[in-house]
C-alpha positions, -999 to +999 in steps of 0.1 A: +345-099+459+352-063+467+363-036+443+371-013+468+413-005+471+430-026+489+459-006+511+483-021+528+522-013+535+531+008+505+564+007+516+579-023+493+606-046+510+637-036+490+655-066+467+682-087+477+717-086+466+713-121+442+675-123+447+655-137+413+631-115+396+599-135+397+605-157+427+583-133+451+566-161+476+533-164+486+512-139+501+479-143+526+456-161+505+427-189+510+413-214+492+431-229+458+432-223+422+396-235+408+397-257+379+390-231+358+412-210+364+426-217+326+461-221+342+472-246+315+506-257+297+535-236+292+528-227+253+496-204+267+522-183+281+540-181+251+509-177+230+501-143+251+537-133+252+536-136+210+503-116+216+524-088+231+550-086+198+515-080+179+506-040+179+472-032+166+467+001+147+441+022+164+427+020+195+434-008+216+432-019+257+463-022+272+463-053+296+496-063+310+503-099+333+525-115+350+543-145+341+528-174+350+490-161+345+473-178+315+441-154+306+435-171+272+396-176+280+392-142+287+410-127+260+389-148+238+350-143+252+370-106+250+378-107+212+340-127+205+324-093+218+343-065+216+361-070+182+360-034+178+383-028+204+417-054+205+437-061+235+473-051+237+490-077+257+525-073+278+542-094+298+557-075+329+579-087+357+566-088+393+577-056+403+564-035+374+529-051+378+516-017+395+540+005+380+529-003+343+495+007+361+505+045+378+523+048+347+495+043+318+515+017+303+485-010+312+449-002+318+448-034+337+469-059+352+466-095+362+491-092+392+501-119+417+493-110+451+478-077+467+482-044+452+502-023+473+493+015+462+457+033+470+454+043+441+444+004+426+412-015+427+417-050+424+396-081+419+409-119+439+404-140+406+422-174+421+447-191+442+481-211+427+495-242+447+530-237+461+554-257+449+593-270+456+609-269+427+641-296+432+667-309+410+662-343+394+688-359+417+677-346+447+668-365+477+629-355+477+621-350+441+603-385+437+577-371+466+539-368+455+540-339+482+559-321+509+553-305+542+575-271+548+592-287+576+605-313+554+627-285+539+636-272+568+675-281+560+678-271+524+691-236+511+663-214+498+676-194+469+650-171+477+648-137+503+638-160+534+608-131+542+596-141+503+585-176+525+577-172+558+569-201+565+599-217+550+622-192+574+601-198+605+618-240+603+647-231+587+676-249+601+705-225+582+688-197+601+678-208+633+718-217+636+730-188+613+749-205+590+726-192+560+755-183+533+750-156+507+728-162+477+747-166+442+740-140+418+710-144+399+696-124+366+662-139+369+645-171+377+659-190+344+694-182+366+677-195+401+662-228+383+699-237+367+711-232+402+683-256+416+693-279+390+733-279+400+719-288+434+727-257+447+694-253+464+655-251+461+632-226+454+592-226+463+573-209+438+536-208+424+528-237+405+523-218+375+555-201+377+574-231+384+558-246+351+570-218+327+606-221+339+607-257+339+636-276+323+641-314+325+666-314+353+641-302+377+610-311+392+580-296+412+567-311+440+537-296+457+540-283+490+521-281+519+521-257+552+527-227+531+497-201+519+491-200+482+497-170+462+469-149+446+463-141+415+445-107+410+430-077+381+439-046+394+432-014+376+437+025+383+406+038+407+398+069+386+403+053+356+375+026+352+359+038+323+334+017+303+362-003+288+377-013+316+344-023+332+338-041+302+369-061+305+361-065+343+328-082+332+345-102+312+370-117+339+339-121+364+316-144+337+290-119+332+271-128+301+270-103+271+234-087+287+244-080+319+278-062+312+277-030+328+296-013+304+278+012+283+307+006+255+295-034+252+274-045+227+248-020+217+212-022+235+188-024+204+152-035+212+137-063+195+118-059+164+092-085+179+092-063+217+089-027+199+059-037+177+039-053+206+049-021+228+034+001+201+002-023+198-003-019+237+000+015+237-022+024+207-050-004+223-047+013+256-052+049+241-082+038+224-098+024+250-091+060+267-110+078+241-139+052+245-146+060+285-121+033+290-147+005+280-138-025+265-153-034+234-177-060+244-165-099+231-186-106+193-208-137+209-204-167+190-234-176+165-257-207+179-249-233+161-282-248+138-304-273+157-308-307+140-337-321+137-335-359+142-364-381+121-369-416+135-371-441+108-403-463+106-401-498+115-408-525+088-437-546+097 
């Protein structure tokens, strides 16, 4: 996984009227979300949001994340290794994920999709399964899995550019019957429209989980590229603390963390004593002309004379 800045077209597509915030579609990615990606229940996301409200006193490492990302396992390890530097977790909208870094509001950010700014570097963490969010009464709600072609006749409550795979098969785009999107302040509003039977959404599974409700369901979709979750930072601001956090996320052990601000390098007393003894021994050998002291010969064991007992007559 390269740490080089990933440069793409910096001209982001303008947000369409009525487009729900956070409803970005899939981006080019490969693979699938690993089992240990720590994308767990929605209450973990709530825990991270609560952490964002608690502002520690003194120096902190500011970390931003988009909805649906649950970095609990990494923040837990960080707390064990770097108790000297608490984390300040801030949840940001996807449209703010890069701006939070560029404006200095965060030193690292868990982002969704590729980074567009050439000033940023990022590493790929995992991919997310796309799902279709449908009303409970929808004809396809009971399906275990759907192909994107099965949603061709549905009204997508997102900008078609966000889900190009749907746009390629959408009937309402082909015949020009697509109607304008209703005004939606965010994904909660969009999911409410889904529950009312107005249309459907195609989202990363973790995002759908955050906005889940009893009157909607999420069904895995094939034929749509998974969305990727990455860890990003400002390339020129990659100090020791940032490097340490990257090491934690990458799974480096405490002994292999690259940053110098991590656990101090303390040589064990046993190793220091051995090194000192070896140095003294080598010094003594040089003083003696390089000759080693001959090993002391072992004393010979005393001979035992056995006498034969005379036989009785």
